N, C-alpha and C positions, 0 to 999 in steps of 0.2 A: 504494500500500500504506500502511496506517495504522500509526502508532506505538502504537496502543492495543491492549491485550490484556485478555482476561477470564480469570480463574482460578477454579478450584474446589479444595476440599480434601476429602480422604477420610481416615478414621481407620483405621489398621491396627495390628496388634500383631505384633512380632517377638520371637522367643525363641531362646535359645542356652544351651548348657551351658558355653560358652567365656568370653564376656564381654558387657558392655553394648554395646560397639562392634560386636561380631559380631552381636548381636541387631538392631541398627540396620541393618547391612549386609544381613542376611537379609531384613528387612522391605522395604527399598528395592529390592533385586534382585527379589523376588517381585512386589511391586506394579508395578514397571516392565514385567513380562511382560504385564500386562493393561491398564495405564493408559499412554496415550501422553503425551508432553510433560511428564514429571515434572521439576519445576524446584527444589523445595525441600522441607524437612521441618522440623517442630518436635517436640521431645520433650515430651510432656505428662505422662507418668507413667513411673516406673521402679520396678520391684519385683523380688523374687527369691524363690526357694524354698530353704529351709535344711534340710539333712539332717545329722544328727550334728554340729551346731555349725559346719558349713561351707556356703558358698554352693554349691548344686547346680545352679541354673538361674536365668538372668536373663530378665526379660520387660520390654519397652519399648513403650509406646503412642506412636505417632507420628501427627501430622497431616501428610499428604503433599499438597503443593500442585502442581497441574499446570495448564498452559495449555489452555484450550478450543480445539480445533482450528478454524482459520479466523479466530481473533481476533488 
């Protein structure tokens, strides 16, 4: 067995009315349902929706890294 691995990244967007952290958790949980071997993420964008002077919704763009199966 080799110690070499090959990885790929996909971009996903998580959203939450609760928090930035929750938006990240939602994105990783949903991505992991369809993508095997998820190993890391990078936050590339953070934004939100404001209603009546208050944050109403958070949105986080993630690059999710996963290991190619068999590598």
